[in-house]
VEXDREN-2710 file (C-alpha; in Angstrom, 1 decimal):
% VEXDREN-2710
k/r/px/py/pz
1/MET/3.4/12.1/9.5
2/SER/0.0/11.9/8.6
3/THR/-2.4/14.7/6.5
4/THR/-3.7/15.6/9.5
5/GLN/-1.3/15.1/12.5
6/LYS/0.4/17.8/13.9
7/PRO/4.2/16.9/15.5
8/SER/4.3/14.5/18.5
9/ASN/5.2/17.8/20.6
10/ALA/1.5/18.8/20.0
11/SER/-1.3/18.3/23.2
12/SER/-2.8/15.1/22.2
13/ALA/-6.1/16.0/23.8
14/PHE/-8.2/17.6/20.8
15/ASN/-10.0/20.5/21.8
16/PRO/-11.6/22.2/18.5
17/SER/-11.4/26.0/18.8
18/VAL/-13.7/26.2/15.1
19/CYS/-16.5/23.8/14.1
20/ILE/-16.9/24.4/10.1
21/TYR/-19.9/22.7/8.4
22/THR/-19.3/22.3/4.6
23/ASP/-21.4/21.4/1.9
24/GLY/-21.1/21.3/-1.6
25/ALA/-23.4/21.0/-4.6
26/ALA/-23.4/20.4/-8.3
27/ARG/-26.3/20.5/-10.8
28/GLY/-25.4/17.6/-13.4
29/ASN/-22.4/16.6/-12.4
30/PRO/-20.2/17.8/-13.8
31/GLY/-22.7/21.3/-14.0
32/PRO/-22.9/24.6/-12.4
33/GLY/-21.6/24.0/-8.7
34/GLY/-21.4/25.3/-5.3
35/TYR/-20.3/25.2/-2.0
36/GLY/-21.8/26.7/1.9
37/ILE/-19.7/26.7/4.7
38/VAL/-21.0/27.7/8.0
39/MET/-17.7/28.6/10.8
40/GLU/-18.9/28.8/14.8
41/LYS/-16.2/29.6/16.8
42/VAL/-16.6/27.0/20.4
43/GLY/-18.1/28.7/23.4
44/SER/-18.9/31.9/21.3
45/ALA/-21.8/33.1/19.3
46/TYR/-19.2/34.1/16.2
47/ARG/-20.7/32.2/13.4
48/LYS/-19.7/33.3/10.2
49/GLU/-21.5/31.7/6.3
50/PHE/-19.4/31.6/3.1
51/SER/-20.4/30.4/0.0
52/GLY/-18.9/29.9/-4.2
53/GLY/-19.5/28.9/-7.4
54/PHE/-18.2/27.4/-10.3
55/ARG/-20.2/26.7/-13.8
56/HIS/-18.2/23.8/-14.3
57/THR/-17.7/21.4/-11.8
58/THR/-19.0/18.1/-9.6
59/ASN/-20.2/17.9/-6.7
60/ASN/-17.2/16.3/-5.0
61/ARG/-14.5/18.7/-6.2
62/MET/-17.3/21.6/-4.0
63/GLU/-17.6/19.4/-1.6
64/LEU/-13.4/19.4/-0.7
65/LYS/-13.4/22.8/-1.9
66/ALA/-15.4/24.1/1.1
67/VAL/-13.1/22.7/3.3
68/ILE/-10.8/24.6/1.7
69/GLU/-11.9/27.6/1.5
70/ALA/-13.6/27.4/5.1
71/LEU/-9.8/26.7/6.7
72/GLY/-8.3/29.3/4.7
73/LYS/-10.8/31.7/6.6
74/LEU/-8.9/30.6/9.5
75/LYS/-6.8/33.4/11.4
76/THR/-5.4/31.4/13.5
77/ALA/-2.1/29.2/13.0
78/GLY/-1.9/25.8/15.7
79/ILE/-5.8/25.2/16.7
80/ASP/-7.8/22.2/16.3
81/VAL/-10.7/22.6/14.0
82/LEU/-13.2/20.2/13.3
83/ILE/-15.3/19.4/10.4
84/TYR/-18.5/18.2/9.8
85/THR/-19.0/17.2/5.9
86/ASP/-21.6/14.8/4.3
87/SER/-19.4/14.1/2.3
88/LYS/-17.8/10.0/2.5
89/TYR/-15.5/11.0/0.3
90/VAL/-13.9/13.3/2.3
91/VAL/-14.0/12.3/5.5
92/ASP/-12.9/8.8/4.6
93/ALA/-9.9/9.9/2.2
94/VAL/-8.3/12.2/4.9
95/GLU/-9.7/10.2/7.8
96/LYS/-9.4/6.5/6.6
97/LYS/-5.5/8.0/5.6
98/TRP/-6.6/7.2/1.9
99/LEU/-4.6/11.0/1.4
100/ASP/-1.6/10.1/2.7
101/LYS/-1.8/6.8/0.3
102/TRP/-2.0/9.4/-2.3
103/VAL/0.5/11.9/-1.5
104/ASN/3.1/8.6/-1.1
105/THR/1.4/7.5/-4.7
106/GLY/1.9/11.3/-6.2
107/PHE/-2.0/11.4/-6.5
108/LYS/-1.2/8.4/-9.5
109/ASP/-4.6/8.1/-11.3
110/LYS/-7.0/9.7/-8.4
111/LYS/-9.0/12.8/-9.4
112/ASN/-9.2/16.2/-8.3
113/PRO/-5.2/15.9/-6.8
114/ASP/-5.3/19.8/-7.6
115/LEU/-7.5/20.5/-4.2
116/TRP/-5.9/17.7/-2.2
117/LYS/-2.8/19.5/-2.5
118/ALA/-4.5/22.2/-1.6
119/TYR/-6.4/20.9/1.4
120/LEU/-3.0/19.6/2.4
121/GLN/-1.5/22.9/2.2
122/ALA/-4.7/25.3/4.3
123/ALA/-4.9/21.9/6.6
124/ALA/-1.4/21.8/7.6
125/PRO/-1.0/24.8/10.5
126/PHE/-4.5/23.2/12.0
127/ARG/-5.1/20.2/14.0
128/VAL/-8.0/19.0/11.6
129/LYS/-10.3/16.4/12.4
130/PHE/-13.8/15.6/10.5
131/GLN/-16.8/14.5/12.0
132/TRP/-19.8/12.9/9.1
133/ILE/-22.9/13.8/8.9
134/LYS/-26.0/12.4/7.0
135/GLY/-27.1/14.9/4.2
136/HIS/-30.4/16.5/4.0
137/ASN/-31.4/15.0/7.7
138/GLN/-32.6/18.7/9.3
139/HIS/-29.1/19.0/10.8
140/PRO/-29.5/22.9/10.9
141/GLN/-26.1/24.0/10.0
142/ASN/-25.7/21.3/6.9
143/GLU/-29.4/22.0/5.7
144/ARG/-27.7/26.0/5.7
145/CYS/-24.2/25.1/4.0
146/ASP/-26.3/23.3/1.3
147/ALA/-28.7/25.9/0.7
148/LEU/-25.9/28.5/0.2
149/ALA/-24.1/26.2/-1.9
150/VAL/-27.3/25.1/-4.3
151/ALA/-27.6/29.2/-4.4
152/ALA/-24.6/30.0/-5.1
153/SER/-24.5/27.5/-8.3
154/HIS/-27.4/29.6/-9.3
155/GLN/-25.3/32.7/-9.3
156/PRO/-24.7/34.3/-13.2
157/ASN/-21.0/34.2/-14.9
158/LEU/-19.6/31.9/-12.9
159/PRO/-16.0/31.5/-13.2
160/GLN/-14.5/28.3/-15.0
161/ASP/-12.9/25.7/-12.1
162/LYS/-9.6/25.5/-13.1
163/GLY/-9.2/22.1/-12.2
164/MET/-11.9/21.0/-14.9
165/PRO/-11.7/20.4/-18.3
166/CYS/-13.3/23.2/-20.4
END
């Protein structure tokens, strides 16, 4: 079974209840980094924003961490979730089924296995699809996520990213 698909008894029509927008940033790559999240309930004015940061991390880690953190905020299992991100790394790994291959090879020689395993766990209760959007292209939610991520990377006393070497 694919890392983004539910069992065959799940409805085949994808009808997202929630749209999630994410972005990650790192100053130095590696360096201080942050992630930003905007979550919107479809058909409602409900909207939430979240962010966080680490003192030594990479851009790709923050892109993926944003997705994991956002999925962790959802309270209703079984819903369809559409995630918009400007990270080809994240979108292609899932939508092109690279992640399925990485799982089958035990993540041999792959970066960020800790976060990919956390993604699989976070995504399991949902039917998740990704949509790539061009970054820094005046997309309002993506621009907001970028601002949140950059601001988070500048916060004082950021914690250590446990997946990064010290």
